[in-house]
C-alpha positions as CSV (number, residue, x, y, z in Angstrom):
1,I,111.6,61.5,99.6
2,S,111.4,62.9,103.1
3,P,110.7,60.6,106.1
4,S,107.0,61.8,106.0
5,G,106.7,60.8,102.3
6,I,107.0,64.2,100.7
7,I,108.9,64.2,97.4
8,I,111.6,66.8,97.5
9,P,113.0,67.8,94.1
10,E,116.8,67.9,93.6
11,T,116.4,71.6,92.7
12,V,115.0,72.6,96.1
13,D,118.1,74.5,97.1
14,K,118.0,76.5,93.8
15,E,114.3,77.4,94.1
16,R,114.0,78.3,97.7
17,P,112.6,81.8,98.5
18,E,115.0,84.7,99.3
19,R,114.6,87.2,102.1
20,G,115.1,90.9,102.1
21,E,114.2,94.1,103.8
22,V,111.9,96.6,102.1
23,I,113.8,99.9,101.6
24,A,111.3,101.6,99.2
25,V,107.7,101.0,98.0
26,G,106.1,102.2,94.9
27,P,102.8,104.1,94.7
28,G,100.6,101.0,94.1
29,R,98.9,99.7,90.9
30,E,96.6,102.1,89.1
31,L,93.0,100.8,89.2
32,E,90.4,101.1,86.4
33,N,88.8,104.1,88.2
34,G,92.1,106.0,88.3
35,N,92.7,105.5,92.0
36,R,95.7,103.5,93.2
37,S,95.6,100.3,95.2
38,S,97.2,100.4,98.6
39,M,100.5,98.6,99.1
40,P,100.4,95.7,101.7
41,V,104.1,96.1,102.4
42,S,105.9,99.0,103.9
43,V,109.5,100.2,104.4
44,G,111.3,98.2,107.1
45,Q,109.4,95.0,106.7
46,V,111.2,91.8,105.9
47,V,109.7,89.8,103.0
48,L,110.3,86.4,101.3
49,F,110.3,86.5,97.5
50,K,110.9,84.2,94.6
51,K,114.6,83.6,94.1
52,Y,114.8,84.4,90.4
53,A,112.2,87.2,90.4
54,P,114.3,90.3,91.3
55,D,115.9,92.6,88.8
56,E,119.3,93.7,90.0
57,I,120.2,97.4,89.7
58,K,123.2,99.4,90.8
59,V,122.9,102.9,92.2
60,E,126.0,104.8,93.1
61,G,127.9,101.5,93.4
62,E,125.4,99.9,95.7
63,E,123.3,96.9,94.4
64,F,119.6,96.7,95.0
65,L,117.0,94.1,94.1
66,V,113.7,95.3,92.6
67,I,110.7,93.0,92.7
68,T,107.0,93.3,91.9
69,L,104.4,92.8,94.5
70,S,103.2,89.6,92.9
71,D,106.7,88.0,93.6
72,V,106.4,88.7,97.4
73,M,105.5,85.3,99.0
74,A,105.2,86.4,102.6
75,I,105.8,89.2,105.1
76,V,107.9,87.7,107.9
77,E,108.7,90.7,110.1
């Protein structure tokens, strides 16, 4: 328990969000009318995302994390 009375679980270090820079963005989700929704994130922004959400991929020896928009918790920069 913190000094203010908030209960902090023992797993807090394992579940904290991660931070990363957006290097690519998909075209957006296809809507029922056939249009695509606009993406609220853009290349160069820094986002917080759920720690275990990303899929890891390797392209030409370089590792990247791929996440869905629903796993983005905040845009911080």
